[in-house]
C-alpha distance (Angstrom), angle and dihedral (degrees) to the residues before:
residue distance angle dihedral
X1 . . .
X2 3.79 . .
X3 3.78 93.6 .
X4 3.82 91.8 49.0
X5 3.81 89.8 50.8
X6 3.80 91.2 49.4
X7 3.79 89.5 54.8
X8 3.80 90.8 54.1
X9 3.79 95.1 42.7
X10 3.78 117.5 4.9
X11 3.84 91.5 -167.7
X12 3.83 94.8 58.3
X13 3.82 119.0 119.4
X14 3.80 120.8 -140.3
X15 3.81 127.7 -169.3
X16 3.79 116.8 -175.3
X17 3.77 141.2 -174.8
X18 3.78 118.8 -16.9
X19 3.78 91.1 -1.6
X20 3.81 90.8 60.6
X21 3.81 90.4 46.8
X22 3.81 90.9 49.7
X23 3.82 91.6 51.7
X24 3.79 91.7 51.4
X25 3.80 93.0 46.0
X26 3.80 91.7 49.6
X27 3.81 92.0 51.2
X28 3.82 92.9 48.4
X29 3.80 93.2 47.0
X30 3.81 91.7 45.9
X31 3.80 92.2 53.9
X32 3.79 89.8 44.8
X33 3.81 91.4 54.1
X34 3.81 91.1 51.2
X35 3.81 93.5 51.0
X36 3.80 99.8 35.7
X37 3.80 97.3 83.2
X38 3.83 92.1 56.0
X39 3.81 97.6 61.9
X40 3.79 120.0 114.2
X41 3.81 135.8 -3.1
X42 3.81 91.2 -57.9
X43 3.81 94.0 50.7
X44 3.77 121.3 121.7
X45 3.81 127.7 -112.7
X46 3.79 127.6 -112.0
X47 3.80 121.2 -143.2
X48 3.80 114.0 -146.5
X49 3.79 118.7 -163.2
X50 3.81 118.5 -169.4
X51 3.79 125.8 -146.9
X52 3.80 88.2 -100.8
X53 3.80 91.3 54.7
X54 3.82 96.8 -105.1
X55 3.80 111.7 151.8
X56 3.79 126.2 -144.3
X57 3.81 123.5 177.0
X58 3.79 116.7 -165.0
X59 3.80 148.1 149.6
X60 3.81 92.5 -164.4
X61 3.80 109.7 117.3
X62 3.80 92.4 -153.6
X63 3.81 92.3 56.3
X64 3.80 91.7 46.1
X65 3.79 94.2 51.3
X66 3.79 92.0 47.2
X67 3.80 94.3 47.7
X68 3.81 98.9 42.0
X69 3.78 115.0 85.6
X70 3.80 100.9 -131.0
X71 3.80 113.0 -166.9
X72 3.80 103.9 175.1
X73 3.84 110.2 91.9
X74 3.82 95.1 -140.0
X75 3.79 93.0 47.9
X76 3.83 89.0 47.1
X77 3.82 89.7 51.8
X78 3.81 91.2 52.5
X79 3.81 90.7 46.0
X80 3.80 92.1 51.9
X81 3.81 90.6 49.9
X82 3.80 91.6 50.3
X83 3.81 93.9 47.4
X84 3.81 89.1 48.5
X85 3.81 86.6 56.7
X86 3.80 88.3 56.2
X87 3.81 92.1 46.9
X88 3.81 90.9 52.9
X89 3.80 101.8 39.3
X90 3.82 106.9 9.7
X91 3.82 96.1 -123.7
X92 3.81 145.2 45.7
X93 3.80 98.6 70.6
X94 3.80 97.4 130.3
X95 3.82 92.2 41.7
X96 3.80 89.5 53.2
X97 3.81 93.1 53.7
X98 3.81 91.5 46.8
X99 3.80 94.2 48.3
X100 3.82 94.3 47.6
X101 3.79 90.8 48.4
X102 3.80 92.1 48.1
X103 3.81 93.3 47.7
X104 3.79 88.8 55.6
X105 3.80 92.0 44.4
X106 3.81 92.5 51.6
X107 3.81 92.3 47.2
X108 3.81 92.2 48.6
X109 3.80 93.6 76.3
X110 3.80 92.2 52.7
X111 3.80 92.1 46.3
X112 3.79 89.1 50.9
X113 3.80 89.4 55.7
X114 3.80 91.1 55.4
X115 3.81 101.3 -97.5
X116 3.81 110.5 151.4
X117 3.84 114.6 -112.0
X118 3.81 90.5 -129.3
X119 3.82 90.0 62.6
X120 3.79 91.3 53.1
X121 3.82 89.6 46.8
X122 3.81 89.4 54.7
X123 3.79 89.7 51.4
X124 3.81 91.4 49.1
X125 3.80 90.7 52.1
X126 3.80 92.5 50.2
X127 3.81 91.4 46.8
X128 3.81 92.5 47.7
X129 3.80 92.6 52.8
X130 3.79 91.3 46.6
X131 3.84 91.7 48.5
X132 3.80 92.0 50.9
X133 3.81 90.1 49.6
X134 3.80 89.8 49.2
X135 3.81 90.4 49.0
X136 3.81 89.2 58.2
X137 3.81 89.7 57.4
X138 3.81 95.1 39.6
X139 3.81 97.9 51.6
X140 3.79 117.4 97.8
X141 3.81 124.3 -131.1
X142 3.81 110.2 -133.2
X143 3.77 140.3 165.8
X144 3.79 93.5 -98.4
X145 3.82 92.6 -167.5
X146 3.80 88.9 65.6
X147 3.79 105.1 115.9
X148 3.81 93.9 -148.5
X149 3.81 91.9 55.0
X150 3.80 92.4 47.6
X151 3.80 90.5 49.9
X152 3.82 89.8 53.7
X153 3.82 92.0 48.9
X154 3.81 93.2 49.5
X155 3.81 90.5 44.0
X156 3.82 90.1 55.8
X157 3.81 90.0 51.3
X158 3.81 98.0 43.0
X159 3.80 98.1 44.5
X160 3.80 88.8 63.4
X161 3.82 89.9 59.2
X162 3.82 107.0 34.7
X163 3.78 137.4 32.6
X164 3.80 112.8 -82.7
X165 3.82 101.4 -105.1
X166 3.80 93.7 50.5
X167 3.84 92.9 42.0
X168 3.81 91.4 52.6
X169 3.82 91.8 49.6
X170 3.81 90.9 51.4
X171 3.81 96.3 48.0
X172 3.81 94.6 75.1
X173 3.81 90.7 43.1
X174 3.82 95.4 54.9
X175 3.82 92.8 40.4
X176 3.80 94.3 50.9
X177 3.80 91.9 44.1
X178 3.83 92.8 55.9
X179 3.81 91.8 44.7
X180 3.82 88.2 50.5
X181 3.81 95.7 55.1
X182 3.82 95.0 40.1
X183 3.81 113.9 111.2
X184 3.78 122.0 -170.1
X185 3.79 112.7 -104.3
X186 3.81 95.1 8.2
X187 3.84 130.3 96.5
X188 3.79 116.3 -102.9
X189 3.81 110.8 -104.2
X190 3.81 108.4 -158.7
X191 3.81 89.8 -168.7
X192 3.79 86.3 76.2
X193 3.81 86.4 71.6
X194 3.79 105.7 81.0
X195 3.82 113.3 -153.0
X196 3.81 106.9 -154.4
X197 3.81 122.3 -177.4
X198 3.80 130.0 -148.7
X199 3.80 120.8 -179.4
X200 3.74 91.4 -140.7
X201 3.83 140.0 113.5
X202 3.84 120.8 -19.0
X203 3.80 132.5 -28.3
X204 3.81 88.4 -116.9
X205 3.84 88.7 63.9
X206 3.82 90.3 71.4
X207 3.82 107.0 124.6
X208 3.79 145.1 176.4
X209 3.78 118.9 -112.6
X210 3.79 115.2 -163.9
X211 3.75 91.2 -147.2
X212 3.76 133.7 38.7
X213 3.80 137.4 -63.1
X214 3.81 116.6 -157.9
X215 3.79 120.3 -160.1
X216 3.82 94.0 -133.6
X217 3.80 137.8 52.9
X218 3.80 140.3 -145.2
X219 3.79 114.7 -52.4
X220 3.81 97.7 -140.5
X221 3.82 125.0 71.3
X222 3.82 93.9 -143.0
X223 3.80 95.6 55.6
X224 3.82 116.6 107.9
X225 3.82 115.4 -91.7
X226 3.79 93.3 -150.7
X227 3.80 133.2 21.1
X228 3.78 132.8 173.4
X229 3.81 133.8 -152.9
X230 3.80 88.7 25.8
X231 3.79 129.9 -178.0
X232 3.81 111.0 -143.3
X233 3.81 121.9 -145.5
X234 3.81 110.5 -164.1
X235 3.79 111.3 -166.8
X236 3.78 145.2 158.0
X237 3.80 98.3 -151.8
X238 3.79 127.8 133.1
X239 3.80 109.7 -118.2
X240 3.78 97.0 175.7
X241 3.77 134.7 78.4
X242 3.79 111.4 -92.7
X243 3.79 121.1 -156.5
X244 3.78 119.3 -124.4
X245 3.80 116.1 -95.0
X246 3.83 90.2 -133.4
X247 3.78 128.7 54.9
X248 3.79 110.6 -102.0
X249 3.80 124.8 -173.6
X250 3.82 111.0 -152.2
X251 3.82 120.0 -177.8
X252 3.77 126.3 -162.9
X253 3.81 131.7 177.5
X254 3.81 103.7 -162.5
X255 3.80 138.4 42.6
X256 3.82 89.7 -117.5
X257 3.80 91.2 58.7
X258 3.81 90.4 50.1
X259 3.81 91.5 51.5
X260 3.80 90.8 49.9
X261 3.80 90.1 50.5
X262 3.82 92.9 51.6
X263 3.80 90.9 44.9
X264 3.81 90.4 51.9
X265 3.82 91.8 49.6
X266 3.81 92.5 50.9
X267 3.80 96.8 38.9
X268 3.81 96.8 93.1
X269 3.83 91.4 51.8
X270 3.81 92.3 45.8
X271 3.81 90.4 50.0
X272 3.80 91.5 53.5
X273 3.79 92.2 47.2
X274 3.78 89.7 49.4
X275 3.82 91.1 51.2
X276 3.81 90.7 53.4
X277 3.80 92.3 47.7
X278 3.81 91.1 48.7
X279 3.83 90.0 50.5
X280 3.78 89.6 50.3
X281 3.81 92.6 51.1
X282 3.79 90.1 48.1
X283 3.85 97.1 53.1
X284 3.81 98.4 32.2
X285 3.78 94.9 64.6
X286 3.82 94.1 148.4
X287 3.83 129.5 50.4
X288 3.82 93.3 -115.1
X289 3.85 92.5 64.5
X290 3.80 121.7 85.9
X291 3.80 138.4 -175.8
X292 3.82 134.9 -132.7
X293 3.82 128.1 -173.1
X294 3.82 119.8 -157.8
X295 3.81 110.4 -173.5
X296 3.80 128.0 -174.7
X297 3.80 91.0 -154.7
X298 3.80 131.3 51.7
X299 3.81 130.6 -69.6
X300 3.81 117.9 -152.6
X301 3.83 122.7 -134.0
X302 3.82 96.0 -105.6
X303 3.81 90.1 53.5
X304 3.81 90.8 47.6
X305 3.79 88.6 51.7
X306 3.82 91.3 52.2
X307 3.80 91.1 49.5
X308 3.82 92.0 48.2
X309 3.81 90.9 53.8
X310 3.81 88.9 53.7
X311 3.83 92.5 48.7
X312 3.82 92.6 -112.8
X313 3.82 121.1 148.2
X314 3.81 107.7 -138.7
X315 3.82 123.7 -169.0
X316 3.79 119.8 -172.7
X317 3.82 136.6 -162.7
X318 3.81 95.5 22.6
X319 3.81 116.5 177.5
X320 3.80 116.8 -96.4
X321 3.80 91.0 -122.6
X322 3.80 90.0 53.6
X323 3.80 89.9 53.8
X324 3.82 88.5 57.4
X325 3.79 92.0 45.3
X326 3.80 92.6 47.3
X327 3.80 95.6 58.3
X328 3.82 90.8 45.8
X329 3.81 91.4 49.2
X330 3.80 101.2 40.7
X331 3.77 103.0 20.5
X332 3.78 124.6 -127.9
X333 3.79 129.8 99.7
X334 3.82 129.6 -78.6
X335 3.81 104.6 -124.1
X336 3.81 131.6 -159.4
X337 3.79 96.0 -168.0
X338 3.80 130.5 42.8
X339 3.81 94.6 -151.5
X340 3.79 109.1 117.1
X341 3.83 93.6 2.0
X342 3.81 111.1 160.0
X343 3.81 140.1 159.6
X344 3.83 92.0 -70.0
X345 3.84 92.0 72.3
X346 3.81 93.9 52.9
X347 3.78 126.9 99.2
X348 3.78 125.2 -152.5
X349 3.80 136.4 -134.5
X350 3.78 131.4 -179.2
X351 3.81 93.0 -136.2
X352 3.80 139.7 3.1
X353 3.78 118.2 -169.3
X354 3.78 140.9 161.3
X355 3.80 126.5 -126.6
X356 3.80 122.6 -166.1
X357 3.80 119.8 -152.8
X358 3.79 111.8 -179.8
X359 3.78 105.4 -54.4
X360 3.81 93.3 -21.8
X361 3.80 124.5 95.5
X362 3.80 124.8 -156.2
X363 3.80 127.5 -170.4
X364 3.80 117.7 -151.3
X365 3.80 120.1 -156.6
X366 3.80 107.9 -169.4
X367 3.77 142.2 153.5
X368 3.80 95.7 59.6
X369 3.81 123.5 158.3
X370 3.83 121.7 -125.5
X371 3.81 95.6 -8.7
X372 3.81 121.0 -166.8
X373 3.79 92.5 -169.3
X374 3.79 131.9 52.1
X375 3.80 144.0 170.7
X376 3.79 130.8 -122.7
X377 3.79 106.3 -151.5
X378 3.81 106.8 -152.7
X379 3.79 115.1 -157.9
X380 3.78 129.4 -176.8
X381 3.79 141.8 149.5
X382 3.82 95.8 -118.2
X383 3.78 139.7 28.9
X384 3.82 95.9 -114.8
X385 3.83 90.7 52.9
X386 3.80 91.3 52.6
X387 3.81 91.9 48.5
X388 3.81 91.0 51.1
X389 3.82 91.3 51.1
X390 3.81 91.8 47.2
X391 3.82 91.7 53.9
X392 3.82 91.0 48.2
X393 3.82 93.5 47.7
X394 3.79 90.3 53.5
X395 3.82 90.5 55.2
X396 3.80 92.1 43.3
X397 3.81 92.5 53.2
X398 3.80 90.8 49.1
X399 3.82 91.6 49.9
X400 3.81 92.4 55.3
X401 3.81 92.2 44.3
X402 3.83 91.9 49.0
X403 3.80 92.2 50.8
X404 3.81 94.2 49.2
X405 3.80 91.7 49.2
X406 3.83 96.3 42.8
X407 3.79 97.8 48.7
X408 3.82 88.1 -151.5
X409 3.79 138.0 83.0
X410 3.81 132.5 -165.4
X411 3.83 124.1 -137.9
X412 3.80 108.0 -105.1
X413 3.82 138.5 -157.0
X414 3.82 90.6 82.1
X415 3.82 93.7 -56.5
X416 3.80 95.4 129.1
X417 3.81 93.2 49.3
X418 3.82 92.4 51.3
X419 3.81 92.0 47.7
X420 3.83 94.2 44.0
X421 3.82 90.8 49.7
X422 3.81 90.6 54.9
X423 3.81 91.4 46.5
X424 3.82 92.4 50.3
X425 3.80 91.1 50.2
X426 3.80 88.6 58.5
X427 3.80 91.8 42.8
X428 3.83 90.8 52.0
X429 3.80 90.2 66.3
X430 3.80 90.0 60.4
X431 3.82 93.1 53.5
X432 3.78 115.1 89.6
X433 3.77 125.2 -148.1
X434 3.77 132.5 7.4
X435 3.87 97.7 -38.1
X436 3.82 86.4 80.5
X437 3.82 86.3 75.4
X438 3.80 88.6 62.3
X439 3.82 89.3 50.4
X440 3.82 89.1 51.1
X441 3.82 90.8 50.7
X442 3.82 91.5 49.8
X443 3.82 91.9 48.6
X444 3.82 92.9 50.1
X445 3.81 91.3 46.0
X446 3.82 91.8 57.6
X447 3.81 89.3 64.4
X448 3.82 90.5 67.1
X449 3.84 89.1 88.1
X450 3.84 98.4 58.2
X451 3.81 89.8 36.0
X452 3.81 91.8 55.6
X453 3.81 92.5 44.1
X454 3.81 88.6 54.0
X455 3.82 93.9 45.9
X456 3.82 93.3 48.8
X457 3.81 89.6 50.2
X458 3.81 91.9 52.9
X459 3.82 98.5 -108.6
X460 3.78 130.1 132.3
X461 3.81 107.8 -94.5
X462 3.81 98.8 -147.2
X463 3.81 94.9 46.3
X464 3.79 90.9 48.0
X465 3.81 95.7 49.6
X466 3.81 92.4 45.8
X467 3.82 91.0 50.5
X468 3.82 92.4 49.4
X469 3.81 92.9 46.9
X470 3.80 92.2 49.4
X471 3.81 91.4 50.7
X472 3.79 90.9 47.4
X473 3.81 90.9 49.7
X474 3.81 86.2 59.6
X475 3.81 89.3 64.6
X476 3.81 98.0 -98.3
X477 3.80 129.9 130.7
X478 3.80 100.6 -129.0
X479 3.77 138.2 178.9
X480 3.80 134.7 178.4
X481 3.80 122.9 -84.0
X482 3.82 102.6 -142.2
X483 3.81 91.9 -158.6
X484 3.81 101.4 51.2
X485 3.82 101.6 16.8
X486 3.80 90.1 -128.0
X487 3.79 129.5 124.8
X488 3.80 116.3 -89.7
X489 3.78 137.9 179.2
X490 3.83 106.6 -107.7
X491 3.81 91.2 -157.3
X492 3.81 92.6 56.3
X493 3.82 91.7 45.8
X494 3.81 93.5 45.2
X495 3.82 96.2 -119.1
X496 3.80 108.6 150.2
X497 3.79 132.8 169.3
X498 3.79 124.5 -155.4
X499 3.79 115.7 -99.4
X500 3.80 96.8 -141.7
X501 3.82 92.3 49.0
X502 3.82 91.9 56.7
X503 3.80 91.7 44.5
X504 3.80 93.1 50.5
X505 3.81 90.7 44.1
X506 3.81 92.8 56.6
X507 3.79 93.0 45.7
X508 3.79 100.7 46.6
X509 3.82 98.7 38.6
X510 3.82 93.1 51.9
X511 3.81 92.7 47.6
X512 3.81 95.5 49.2
X513 3.81 94.2 42.5
X514 3.81 89.1 51.8
X515 3.79 92.2 50.4
X516 3.79 92.6 49.4
X517 3.82 96.7 49.6
X518 3.81 89.9 49.4
X519 3.81 91.1 58.6
X520 3.80 107.4 105.6
X521 3.79 98.7 165.2
X522 3.80 133.8 38.3
X523 3.80 115.7 -162.8
X524 3.77 113.3 -168.2
X525 3.80 109.5 -171.5
X526 3.79 121.5 -151.8
X527 3.80 115.2 -101.1
X528 3.79 92.3 -116.7
X529 3.79 108.2 60.3
X530 3.80 93.2 165.8
X531 3.76 125.1 89.6
X532 3.78 140.0 77.9
X533 3.78 101.9 -39.4
X534 3.81 120.3 172.1
X535 3.80 90.4 -106.3
X536 3.80 92.8 54.5
X537 3.77 90.1 49.6
């Protein structure tokens, strides 16, 4: 095989047998060592510096794997699997890398003693199926619309990515935002939560606005900066003169003809502006009522001037997503034609005001009733702080959404891994033949999660695992207290993991680990495959 490959491409590299296995094991263990220190609330932070000097500090495994330039093919395969876990469930990236690495590490000793990789793969498959069955019995049925439960779930997710004070302040924000956009009988669309950033004040000033924040302001200096009791017209109507798509040569001989020509060109815009102004006068029949226009298309200066004279706030070129969010937040209907527009198409907001920060303008639309869209306003003193909060908010939102949709939660703090390890030890005795060694390797690999949590918290790994196993043997569901190192009840302490994250973790890690240990040959072709090879000749 090697000689045939050399004839086709003399620069190709081939690694076979135990050498190929050793290369794959080394790559998996190397990636595991990099990610291990980030796991859990007590994990450390990585600082990533780009070639341009941009700084990003993070504990999020997904961000790390995306930002790191991984060259080794096996490590890249593991990284892609872990980031796919994040794409599907929103969490569990670091745990996935650790579990894959540990599965390979545990199988290495059996491979070194001559056990065939296929036998270990059979054991992994048996252990995976048993673990998934055990997960179905271990999960806890809860009222997943209970706000307190959702806060605990999001707190468990966010504390592993941010320092405790900031994570705790964000838990209520992400929980309330998901509960705000949730509509009975419809899937939760997290895009209806707008995440707006302002490099301003402290990261603890991040807040939830049950309304909308637009990243631009009114385009006329005479428009009001703040209005209350406002009717909102959401439209996608061109309010500016548009040139003809074909070249037209129009000749005129007098100034009157020229004025008529200009008037005719502008007439359709003026008619639309007049319709909006008439609608405003109709609904704003008392001085305490005001009017706001949010348009997806442009508004020309003469139209802005007309609106300003009427006391109307007009915003142009709003994002399409914001048009969707606006109608869900304020009510009303987004219209594409002003013909027949009446009060039924209008939304309502208690207050609309503009805030200027440096050269940036922001428009706040607040005081809405029964909103199904909202905005998380992220504040921070520096760009890297804001980016870190944005990444954490994304995971927090997904954790709340997952819990609501699953209807189940799983006790956290390493409780599932301790319980699953004990269950697999009993299951191993029912497996006949050598595949039970693969089951043993899978069971031991699961303990990497509580072991790493203990190590990152500064506790002795062996003492911690022994303590947890003894407590579990007494019939208790126990996890690790990262402050004292003692066994705790996750349910009493409100530490919950997401059911779908654990399920996906068991599935994907077992599949990838199996594929890697079954690799007995690595063929690395040269970059340049063209040329005068023997076959071409």
